[in-house]
Each structure stands twice: as C-alpha cells, then as structure tokens.
C-alpha positions in Angstrom: -1.0 -63.5 -49.2 3.1 -62.7 -50.2 5.6 -62.7 -47.1 7.1 -59.6 -48.8 6.6 -55.9 -46.7 4.7 -52.9 -47.7 6.9 -50.5 -50.4 8.1 -47.7 -48.6 5.9 -44.6 -48.6 7.6 -41.4 -50.0 10.0 -39.1 -49.1 8.6 -36.5 -47.2 9.5 -33.3 -45.0 8.4 -34.2 -41.3 6.1 -31.3 -40.3 8.6 -29.3 -37.9 12.1 -28.2 -37.7 13.6 -32.0 -36.2 11.8 -35.6 -36.4 9.7 -36.1 -33.1 8.2 -32.0 -33.0 9.7 -29.4 -31.2 12.4 -30.3 -28.4 11.2 -30.4 -24.7 10.5 -27.3 -22.9 10.0 -25.4 -26.5 6.8 -22.8 -26.1 5.4 -22.6 -29.7 5.2 -19.1 -29.7 3.5 -15.9 -27.4 0.5 -17.9 -25.4 -2.7 -16.3 -25.7 -4.5 -16.4 -22.4 -8.3 -16.3 -23.8 -7.6 -20.1 -25.3 -7.2 -21.0 -21.6 -5.0 -22.2 -18.9 -1.7 -22.9 -20.8 1.3 -25.4 -20.0 2.9 -24.6 -15.7 5.7 -22.8 -16.0 3.9 -20.5 -18.8 4.9 -16.4 -18.1 2.1 -15.2 -19.8 -0.2 -17.5 -18.0 -3.1 -17.1 -15.7 -1.8 -14.7 -12.7 -1.8 -16.2 -9.0 -2.0 -13.0 -7.2 -5.7 -12.1 -5.9 -7.1 -8.7 -6.5 -4.4 -5.5 -5.3 -4.5 -3.3 -2.7 -6.4 -0.6 -4.4 -9.4 -2.6 -5.6 -10.1 -4.3 -2.0 -10.5 -0.9 -0.3 -12.9 0.7 -3.2 -14.9 -2.4 -2.6 -14.8 -1.7 1.2 -16.1 1.8 0.5 -19.4 0.6 -0.9 -20.2 -2.7 1.7 -19.0 -0.7 5.0 -22.8 1.5 3.6 -24.4 -1.7 3.8 -22.8 -2.0 7.3 -22.9 1.2 9.2 -23.5 4.1 6.3 -21.0 6.9 4.8 -18.8 6.4 7.6 -16.7 3.7 6.7 -16.4 5.5 2.7 -15.5 8.9 4.4 -12.4 7.3 7.0 -11.3 5.5 3.4 -11.2 8.5 1.2 -9.8 10.6 3.8 -7.5 8.0 4.1 -6.4 7.1 0.6 -7.5 10.0 -1.3 -3.3 11.2 -2.5 -2.7 7.2 -3.4 -5.1 5.4 -5.2 -7.5 7.8 -7.3 -9.7 4.6 -8.0 -9.9 4.1 -4.5 -10.8 7.5 -4.4 -13.2 7.1 -6.6 -15.6 4.5 -5.4 -15.4 6.1 -2.1 -16.1 9.7 -2.9 -19.5 8.3 -5.1 -20.2 5.3 -2.2 -20.6 8.1 0.3 -21.7 10.7 -2.9 -24.7 7.8 -3.1 -26.2 8.0 0.6 -25.9 11.5 1.2 -28.0 12.0 -1.6 -30.5 9.8 -0.2 -30.5 10.8 3.0 -30.8 14.3 1.1 -34.1 12.9 -0.8 -35.9 11.6 2.4 -35.5 14.5 4.3 -36.2 16.4 1.7 -39.6 14.0 1.6 -40.6 14.7 6.0 -39.6 17.7 5.5 -43.1 18.5 2.8 -45.0 15.6 4.7 -45.1 15.9 8.1 -45.9 19.4 8.5 -49.3 19.0 7.2 -49.5 15.7 8.6 -49.7 17.2 11.8 -51.3 20.9 11.6 -54.0 19.4 9.6 -54.3 16.6 11.9 -54.0 14.1 8.6 -51.9 11.0 9.2 -52.1 10.3 4.6 -49.7 12.8 4.1 -47.2 10.1 5.3 -48.2 8.0 2.7 -46.0 10.2 1.1 -42.4 8.7 2.3 -43.6 5.7 0.3 -41.6 6.1 -2.8 -37.5 8.1 -0.9 -38.4 4.4 1.3 -38.7 2.5 -2.0 -36.3 4.5 -3.5 -33.9 3.7 -0.9 -34.4 0.5 -0.5 -34.0 -0.8 -4.3 -32.7 1.6 -6.0 -29.7 1.8 -2.6 -28.8 -1.8 -2.9 -28.7 -1.7 -6.9 -26.1 0.5 -6.9 -24.2 -0.4 -3.7 -23.9 -3.9 -5.8 -23.1 -2.5 -8.3 -20.9 0.1 -7.7 -19.0 -3.0 -5.4 -18.6 -5.3 -8.3 -17.3 -2.1 -11.0 -14.9 -1.6 -7.6 -13.7 -5.4 -7.4 -13.2 -5.1 -11.7 -10.4 -2.2 -10.9 -13.4 0.4 -13.3 -14.7 3.4 -13.2 -18.9 3.6 -13.5 -20.1 6.7 -13.0 -23.9 6.3 -10.9 -26.8 8.4 -12.7 -27.0 11.9 -11.2 -30.5 11.8 -9.4 -29.4 9.2 -7.7 -25.8 10.3 -6.8 -25.4 13.8 -6.0 -21.7 14.9 -7.4 -20.7 16.5 -3.5 -18.2 15.1 -2.7 -15.4 14.9 -6.5 
C-alpha cells in the first residue's frame, strides 16, 4: 500500500448553479398538488379550509329529506335561490325527488285501494309494495348520491322517472 492520496476527480460542473444546490427557501418551480402535500409554506399547497357554505347548504337540503321530508329543502330553496346557483339546484332537485316519490305512492294508492275496498279483496294492496320498495331503495340511493355530489360542488341530475322537474 502506498501513502499517496487518490488522484483528484476530473473537473465537472455541479448540477446546480451554486455548489451546494439551491439557496435555502428557494422553491424549484410551481408546485403540483397531485404529487403530495409539498413543503410547508408552499402557496399552492393543499388548502386548509373546509367545505364552502354553498356546498354545506346543498348537503343539508338532502339530509333534511331523511329527517323531516321536503320542508328543509323548501326553506333552503326559498332562502338561497337568488344567492347560490349550486344550492338552488340541489334544493330544487331534493324537493322534486321527494314530491315525485309522493306522487308515485299516491297514484298507486288511488289505483289499488278502491278495488280492494269494493271487491273486499286485500290482494290488490300487494301492489303498494312496488312504490314502497322504490321509495326505500331508489329514494335512499339518490339522496346519498345527491349529498355526495353536492359536497363536491358538482351538479348531478337524477333520472326523470325518479325526479320530475317540477321546481327549477
């Protein structure tokens, strides 16, 4: 073994303009939020605010259907119809969906109950199972779907069979 130092490496320019990389606090370029949270203090980082008031009222229009019926959606619609188009759309759609389900039930009751009474045959009342299942399955599905879309601030129109557009 020799006591000689290794030969010096060939001269190469550093990969950055400064010998030790970027100066402290320098951001390499515009931050893309798709690739994680980024360093603290980045102006384009993940926002720290929650949902906007507009989306919150739109969600309450659907949640109110579960608790009380279409009255919360009616109140939200009347209060917010001139200030927020997103809230107005979701409140109107929530009311339309509830009123459509009510119409479906009333039509089947009007068709099934008179023959059941006149003929004294309760078998006609079995047809009430159809709007009940529609109300149970489709009603809950569309209320949840509408609340999720409202929370994201998106517009989503229910199929016409389940939601006649009576209120716009």
